[in-house]
C-alpha positions as MATLAB code, in Angstrom:
seq = 'MMDTYKFRYAEAKDAGLILEFIRDLADYEKMSDQVIATEDLLRESIFQKGGAEVIFALEDGVEVGFALFFHNFSTFLGRSGLYLEDLFVKTQYRGRGYGKALLRELARIALERGCGRMEWWCLDWNQPSIDFYRSLGAEPMSEWTTYRLTGDTLRKMAE';
ca = [
      32.619  -75.226  -26.228;
      30.495  -73.390  -23.702;
      29.225  -75.116  -20.572;
      26.097  -73.031  -20.145;
      23.775  -71.831  -22.839;
      21.264  -69.056  -22.639;
      17.970  -68.985  -24.490;
      15.088  -66.601  -24.844;
      11.663  -66.818  -26.385;
      11.057  -64.501  -29.314;
       8.629  -61.623  -28.981;
       6.626  -59.800  -31.659;
       9.356  -57.157  -31.902;
      11.724  -59.937  -33.085;
       9.885  -60.573  -36.376;
      12.716  -58.989  -38.379;
      15.326  -61.096  -36.611;
      13.279  -64.262  -37.184;
      13.035  -63.386  -40.879;
      16.815  -62.886  -40.984;
      17.350  -66.400  -39.580;
      14.801  -67.832  -42.028;
      16.610  -66.186  -44.943;
      19.989  -67.470  -43.707;
      18.546  -70.979  -43.452;
      17.017  -70.705  -46.921;
      20.403  -69.643  -48.320;
      22.015  -72.682  -46.702;
      19.311  -74.980  -48.095;
      19.555  -73.381  -51.572;
      15.891  -72.345  -51.330;
      16.103  -68.548  -51.050;
      13.709  -68.122  -53.958;
      10.974  -69.812  -51.908;
      10.984  -67.335  -48.998;
       7.940  -65.098  -49.316;
       7.517  -64.469  -45.579;
       7.553  -60.867  -44.385;
       7.990  -59.360  -40.942;
       4.293  -58.463  -40.828;
       3.223  -61.956  -41.857;
       5.502  -63.565  -39.255;
       4.279  -61.173  -36.560;
       0.672  -62.054  -37.379;
       1.133  -65.809  -37.852;
       3.465  -66.481  -34.924;
       2.465  -63.947  -32.302;
      -1.103  -62.826  -33.033;
      -2.445  -66.196  -34.191;
      -0.099  -68.306  -32.055;
       0.882  -70.539  -34.974;
       4.394  -71.244  -33.729;
       7.004  -70.345  -31.139;
      10.624  -69.331  -31.528;
      13.537  -69.611  -29.156;
      16.920  -68.019  -29.705;
      20.277  -69.284  -28.483;
      22.360  -66.408  -27.164;
      26.075  -65.743  -26.893;
      26.934  -62.649  -24.890;
      23.389  -61.389  -25.435;
      23.554  -61.839  -29.218;
      21.174  -64.228  -31.008;
      23.357  -66.857  -32.702;
      20.828  -69.604  -33.396;
      17.099  -70.133  -33.517;
      14.484  -72.850  -33.444;
      10.922  -72.401  -34.698;
       8.485  -75.013  -33.420;
       4.838  -75.770  -32.779;
       2.688  -78.561  -31.422;
       1.252  -81.375  -33.479;
      -0.785  -84.292  -32.177;
      -0.263  -88.047  -32.114;
      -3.527  -89.966  -32.135;
      -1.644  -93.168  -31.271;
      -0.002  -91.573  -28.212;
      -3.115  -89.569  -27.370;
      -1.141  -86.403  -26.748;
       0.700  -83.543  -28.359;
       4.137  -83.684  -29.843;
       6.631  -80.940  -30.467;
       7.376  -80.367  -34.147;
      10.598  -78.551  -34.986;
      10.067  -76.663  -38.244;
      13.460  -74.955  -38.425;
      16.719  -74.959  -36.516;
      19.639  -72.840  -37.632;
      22.900  -71.666  -36.115;
      24.812  -68.858  -37.805;
      27.865  -70.155  -39.646;
      30.448  -68.399  -37.476;
      28.944  -69.951  -34.301;
      28.811  -73.556  -35.485;
      30.866  -76.197  -33.737;
      30.270  -74.611  -30.326;
      27.370  -76.855  -29.319;
      24.511  -74.460  -30.040;
      22.621  -76.894  -32.278;
      22.703  -79.609  -29.642;
      21.855  -77.096  -26.928;
      18.804  -75.907  -28.879;
      17.628  -79.499  -29.359;
      18.156  -80.192  -25.650;
      16.137  -77.110  -24.744;
      13.348  -78.200  -27.103;
      13.376  -81.701  -25.581;
      13.128  -80.109  -22.127;
      10.179  -77.954  -23.287;
       8.502  -81.010  -24.843;
       8.771  -83.022  -21.627;
       7.703  -80.072  -19.476;
       4.567  -79.731  -21.643;
       3.774  -83.452  -21.543;
       4.578  -84.101  -25.207;
       4.941  -87.702  -26.295;
       7.551  -87.062  -28.967;
       9.606  -84.516  -30.835;
      10.133  -84.669  -34.571;
      11.438  -82.741  -37.556;
      12.367  -83.112  -41.214;
      15.832  -83.000  -42.711;
      16.739  -82.634  -46.371;
      18.077  -85.864  -47.874;
      21.277  -84.206  -49.109;
      22.135  -82.556  -45.782;
      24.569  -85.236  -44.601;
      26.219  -83.121  -41.859;
      22.813  -82.615  -40.203;
      21.784  -86.241  -40.760;
      25.006  -87.419  -39.097;
      24.470  -84.967  -36.237;
      20.869  -86.075  -35.627;
      21.834  -89.750  -35.782;
      24.633  -89.123  -33.251;
      21.949  -87.871  -30.850;
      19.919  -91.061  -31.245;
      17.283  -89.601  -33.581;
      15.783  -92.166  -35.938;
      14.876  -91.420  -39.564;
      11.274  -92.219  -40.460;
      12.176  -93.792  -43.795;
       8.909  -95.706  -44.138;
       6.903  -92.460  -44.363;
       6.483  -90.162  -47.366;
       5.542  -86.534  -46.908;
       2.778  -85.138  -49.126;
       2.006  -81.480  -49.637;
      -0.666  -79.273  -51.193;
       0.230  -75.612  -51.811;
      -0.838  -72.665  -53.919;
      -3.228  -73.472  -56.763;
      -3.351  -77.162  -55.861;
      -4.459  -76.293  -52.336;
      -7.078  -73.859  -53.663;
      -8.433  -76.459  -56.090;
      -8.693  -79.028  -53.299;
     -10.720  -76.588  -51.217;
     -13.268  -76.018  -54.020;
];
């Protein structure tokens, strides 16, 4: 395991690399058929519109993991939170502490920015990740149910 980890923020020129990580994550989650993102769409949404941020974990200058995050808001806390949308470490680099290092870096960013909390979702079947998050002291929010509107349902709601 490495003692020091290096990170870098993604730039617009990294849209292809971000998409590669997203596709790798989707493969792992058995959801590849749901990825419709393109490099151009990511470049616009993340960098031009500022919809999210991405940090990469590096080993010898090579991107081995990524985290895509953005800010949400807690009305009860009266301040922003950091929401982790995706975290993924390439298979061959797992077990070296990169996942924990990325979460630590995100926690550092959250505190530096005055965030009141950090949260994320995890698939119910992903026991290795659930065990990992629990080992870090993360608590599942089992009393909450996530709801979603997409596609035609979202369009109909907007009418």
